[in-house]
C-alpha positions in Angstrom: -65.4 106.7 20.7 -66.9 109.7 19.1 -64.7 112.9 18.9 -66.5 114.9 21.5 -66.7 111.7 24.0 -62.9 111.2 23.3 -62.0 115.0 24.1 -64.2 114.8 27.3 -62.6 111.6 28.4 -59.1 113.1 27.7 -59.9 116.1 29.8 -61.1 114.0 32.7 -58.1 111.8 32.4 -55.8 114.8 32.4 -57.5 116.3 35.3 -57.1 113.1 37.4 -53.2 113.4 36.9 -53.0 110.2 34.9 -50.2 109.7 32.1 -52.2 111.3 29.3 -49.5 110.3 26.8 -49.8 106.6 28.0 -53.7 106.6 27.7 -53.4 108.0 24.1 -50.6 105.9 23.0 -52.3 102.6 23.9 -56.0 103.7 23.1 -55.4 101.3 19.9 -55.4 97.5 20.9 -52.5 97.0 18.2 -50.4 99.7 19.9 -51.1 98.2 23.3 -50.0 94.8 21.8 -46.9 96.3 20.5 -46.0 97.8 23.6 -46.3 94.5 25.4 -44.0 92.9 22.8 -41.4 95.9 23.4 -41.5 95.4 26.9 -40.1 91.9 26.2 -37.4 92.5 23.8 -35.9 95.0 21.4 -37.8 94.7 18.1 -38.5 96.2 14.6 -41.7 97.0 12.9 -41.0 93.9 10.9 -40.5 91.8 13.9 -43.6 93.1 15.4 -45.7 92.6 12.0 -44.6 88.9 12.0 -45.8 88.3 15.7 -49.0 90.2 15.5 -50.0 89.1 11.9 -50.4 92.4 10.5 -48.4 94.5 7.5 -45.3 96.1 8.4 -46.5 99.6 7.1 -49.4 99.2 9.3 -47.6 98.4 12.4 -44.8 100.9 11.6 -47.5 103.8 11.8 -48.3 102.7 15.2 -44.7 102.3 16.4 -44.2 105.9 15.1 -47.3 107.0 17.5 -45.7 105.2 20.5 -42.5 106.7 19.9 -44.2 110.1 19.5 -45.9 109.7 23.0 -42.5 108.5 24.5 -43.5 104.9 25.1 -40.6 103.4 23.3 -37.1 104.8 22.0 -35.1 103.8 19.1 -31.9 101.9 20.0 -30.5 100.6 16.7 -30.7 100.5 13.1 -29.5 98.1 10.5 -29.3 98.1 6.6 -31.7 95.4 5.2 -32.2 95.0 1.6 -31.7 98.5 0.6 -33.5 99.9 3.4 -32.7 100.6 7.1 -34.8 98.7 9.5 -35.3 100.5 12.9 -35.0 98.7 16.2 -36.9 99.9 19.4 -37.4 99.3 23.1 -40.1 100.1 25.6 -39.5 103.0 27.9 -43.2 102.6 29.5 -45.3 99.7 30.6 -48.9 99.5 29.9 -49.8 99.9 33.6 -51.6 102.2 35.9 -51.6 102.5 39.7 -54.7 101.5 41.4 -55.6 105.2 41.9 -55.1 106.0 38.3 -56.9 102.9 36.8 -60.1 104.2 38.8 -59.8 107.4 36.6 -59.1 105.5 33.3 -62.1 106.3 30.7 -64.5 103.4 31.2 -64.5 102.9 27.3 -61.0 101.9 27.6 -60.7 99.5 30.4 -62.6 96.7 29.2 -60.6 96.5 26.0 -57.4 96.8 27.7 -58.4 94.1 30.2 -59.4 91.7 27.4 -55.9 92.5 25.7 -54.1 91.9 28.6 -55.8 88.6 29.2 -55.3 87.4 25.6 -51.5 88.4 25.9 -51.3 86.5 29.3 -52.9 83.4 27.6 -50.8 83.6 24.6 -47.6 83.7 26.4 -48.5 80.7 28.6 -49.6 78.8 25.6 -46.2 79.6 23.7 -44.2 78.8 26.7 -45.8 75.5 27.3 -45.7 74.6 23.5 -41.9 75.3 23.2 -41.2 73.5 26.7 -40.1 76.5 28.6 -42.8 76.4 31.2 -41.2 73.6 33.1 -37.9 74.8 32.1 -37.0 76.0 35.7 -38.3 73.6 38.3 -39.0 76.3 40.9 -41.7 78.1 38.5 -44.9 79.0 40.3 -48.3 78.3 38.9 -51.4 78.7 40.9 -55.1 79.5 40.8 -56.6 79.9 44.4 -60.4 80.7 44.7 -61.5 81.5 48.1 -64.1 83.7 50.2 -62.8 87.0 51.8 -64.8 89.9 53.5 -64.5 93.5 52.5 -61.4 94.0 54.6 -59.6 90.7 53.2 -60.5 91.9 49.7 -58.5 95.1 50.3 -55.7 93.5 52.1 -55.3 91.2 48.9 -55.2 93.8 46.7 -52.5 95.7 48.7 -50.7 92.5 48.6 -50.8 92.3 44.8 -49.7 95.8 44.4 -46.8 95.4 46.9 -45.9 92.2 44.8 -45.9 94.0 41.5 -43.8 96.8 42.9 -41.3 94.4 44.3 -41.1 92.5 40.8 -40.5 95.8 39.3 -37.6 96.8 41.7 -36.2 93.0 41.1 -36.4 93.3 37.4 -34.6 96.8 37.5 -31.8 95.2 39.6 -31.7 92.1 37.0 -31.3 94.6 34.1 -28.4 96.5 35.8 -26.5 93.1 36.3 -27.2 92.1 32.8 -25.9 95.3 31.2 -22.8 94.6 33.1 -22.4 91.3 31.6 -23.5 89.3 34.7 -25.3 86.0 34.4 -27.9 84.7 31.9 -31.0 86.6 30.7 -34.0 84.4 31.6 -37.4 85.7 29.8 -39.9 85.8 32.4 -43.7 86.9 32.8 -45.4 87.3 36.2 -49.1 87.2 35.9 -51.5 88.3 38.6 -55.3 88.8 38.8 -57.3 89.3 41.8 -60.9 89.6 40.9 -64.6 88.8 42.3 -65.7 85.6 40.7 -69.3 84.6 39.8 -71.3 82.9 42.6 -71.3 79.1 42.2 -74.6 78.1 41.0 -76.4 75.0 43.2 
């Protein structure tokens, strides 16, 4: 995005009450990928470099940017081969409420959506390849096309938003119990997409 356009988009975003720090932090696709990974686990730039297939120094720069904008925090350090390895965890999610998303600069929306779908696909592929997808028989998997009217469209979007907020609440409760040493941690992802599909061709 040209500098003038970027400044204009940033002003518009700030005026709309969106978390401008988050917008700036994930404006680069590799920072968005790094934040997704740090929402799954504690990791170092070395760990992230291996997952993303990039140089350590390159991703270390982007990690510093994420830390600068308050999206991650340092939680541990370990001596490693004459140096100190830093470990981070996410403090924010790459997530905007519906009313915020409408005010996100259009130039950023599509790249974020593409990245999110790529992450979703990769997580599913890895889960299947490693035999984790069917590890819990009560897991859920569905793709349900259908027809709705305008009112139904709004009701479905509200339902998805409520489900996501409830998931965040459940995850917070789980984290509290895990910190207290109760139960076993189960890595999990919940993927939800409600979108208008292309009309069927006769």
